[in-house]
Every structure is written in structure tokens, then in C-alpha cells.
C-alpha positions as CSV (number, residue, x, y, z in Angstrom):
1,M,184.7,75.3,-228.7
2,H,187.5,73.6,-226.7
3,E,188.1,72.4,-230.1
4,M,189.5,75.2,-231.6
5,G,192.6,74.3,-229.0
6,I,192.6,70.7,-230.5
7,A,192.9,71.8,-233.5
8,Q,195.5,74.3,-233.8
9,Q,197.9,71.3,-231.4
10,V,197.0,68.6,-234.0
11,V,197.8,71.7,-237.2
12,N,201.2,71.9,-235.1
13,I,202.1,68.5,-234.5
14,A,201.2,67.3,-238.3
15,V,203.5,70.6,-239.7
16,A,206.4,70.0,-237.3
17,A,205.7,65.9,-238.6
18,I,206.2,67.0,-242.2
19,P,210.2,66.3,-243.2
20,A,212.3,69.8,-243.4
21,H,213.7,68.2,-247.0
22,L,210.4,68.7,-248.8
23,E,210.5,71.9,-251.2
24,D,206.7,73.0,-250.8
25,P,204.8,70.4,-249.4
26,R,201.0,69.4,-249.2
27,V,199.6,67.3,-247.2
28,E,196.5,64.9,-248.8
29,Q,194.9,63.3,-245.9
30,L,195.2,63.8,-241.9
31,N,194.2,60.3,-240.3
32,L,192.8,60.8,-236.5
33,R,191.2,58.0,-234.3
34,I,189.0,59.9,-231.4
35,G,187.3,57.6,-228.3
36,K,183.7,58.5,-227.9
37,L,184.2,59.6,-224.3
38,S,187.3,61.9,-225.7
39,G,184.8,65.0,-225.1
40,V,185.7,66.0,-228.6
41,V,183.2,66.6,-231.0
42,P,184.2,65.5,-235.2
43,Q,182.1,68.1,-236.6
44,S,183.3,70.9,-234.8
45,L,187.4,69.5,-235.2
46,L,187.2,69.4,-238.3
47,F,185.4,72.7,-238.3
48,Y,188.1,74.4,-236.6
49,L,190.8,72.2,-238.6
50,E,189.8,73.4,-241.9
51,I,190.0,77.0,-241.6
52,L,193.0,77.2,-238.9
53,S,194.5,74.9,-241.6
54,K,194.9,77.7,-244.1
55,D,197.9,78.7,-245.5
56,T,199.7,75.5,-243.8
57,P,201.4,72.3,-246.1
58,L,197.5,70.9,-244.7
59,E,195.3,73.3,-246.4
60,G,192.7,71.5,-248.4
61,A,193.8,68.2,-246.6
62,K,191.0,65.5,-246.6
63,M,190.6,64.6,-242.5
64,H,189.6,61.0,-241.8
65,I,188.0,60.5,-238.4
66,E,188.3,56.7,-236.6
67,E,185.9,56.8,-234.0
68,V,186.9,54.6,-231.4
69,P,184.2,53.6,-229.7
70,A,184.1,53.0,-225.9
71,A,184.3,50.1,-223.7
72,T,184.6,49.1,-219.4
73,R,186.2,45.5,-218.3
74,C,185.1,44.9,-214.8
75,N,188.9,44.3,-212.9
76,A,187.0,41.6,-210.5
77,C,185.3,39.3,-212.9
78,L,187.6,40.8,-216.5
79,H,184.3,41.0,-218.0
80,E,184.1,43.5,-220.9
81,W,181.3,45.4,-222.8
82,P,180.8,48.9,-225.0
83,S,179.5,51.2,-222.5
84,E,178.2,53.7,-223.9
85,E,177.7,56.4,-220.5
86,A,178.8,56.9,-217.4
87,V,179.1,52.9,-215.8
88,F,179.6,52.6,-212.1
89,D,178.7,49.4,-211.7
90,C,179.5,45.9,-213.6
91,P,176.8,44.2,-215.2
92,K,177.5,41.1,-214.5
93,C,179.1,41.1,-211.1
94,E,178.2,44.4,-210.1
95,S,181.7,45.5,-209.1
96,G,182.7,48.2,-209.3
97,D,186.1,47.9,-209.8
98,L,185.9,49.2,-213.4
99,N,188.5,50.9,-215.9
100,V,187.7,52.7,-219.2
101,I,189.9,50.3,-221.7
102,S,188.4,52.3,-224.9
103,G,187.4,56.0,-226.3
104,R,189.7,58.1,-224.5
105,E,192.0,57.8,-227.3
106,F,193.0,61.3,-229.7
107,D,195.7,60.3,-231.7
108,V,196.9,61.9,-235.1
109,V,197.5,58.5,-236.5
110,S,198.9,59.6,-239.9
111,I,199.7,61.6,-242.1
112,D,199.3,61.5,-246.0
113,M,201.7,63.2,-247.9
114,A,201.2,64.4,-251.7
115,D,203.4,63.0,-254.3
């Protein structure tokens, strides 16, 4: 359900990014990057974006989501690996000194305007 609040923020960000001098602006495509560990369900987000973009320049725009896979790095041995779930120790050296290096992203990458 938190996707509704996230979708509202995405709409706010996108609308605010549209240059003020454009008359009757229309967004053709909104491009997002969402990490697998972000806690956002892409289909739910798309559902709410469609609803919340009504009567805005985003209405009818394509919503493109690039899903970013999760990856972890061991700070002890610098081993990196893809991780689809919580990891507590390195599979190579068994150290617990780890960093998630990708998968938590949520970015509005670009907004493609119609001509």
C-alpha cells in the first residue's frame, strides 16, 4: 500500500521538473530505476501512477521501470555477488562485514516530453 504514497511523490517530482514555459505540456514516457531490495512492488506502483497521473501532464504516459538487481560486497575480502535475499555472511570468507552495493535504488531517471 505504500506504493500509493511513492507514486504521488513521483507524480509531484515529474510535474515539478516540467519547464514552466511549456504550454500544455504532455509527458510521453516516465523512466524509473527501482532496486529489487527497495521494497517497492513495480506492478502496484504502476497501478497507482496510472490513477494519480489523471488530469496531470503525465496522464497517458508510458511508465518504464528498469529493475536493478541486488548485489552485496564483502568489506573483508572484496568479494561481490548477486543477492536476492538478506545475506549475513560472505560466501567466500564468511565475514559478516558486508555492504549492499545495489538493489535499494529508487530513481526518477528521465521524463520524455511529447513534441
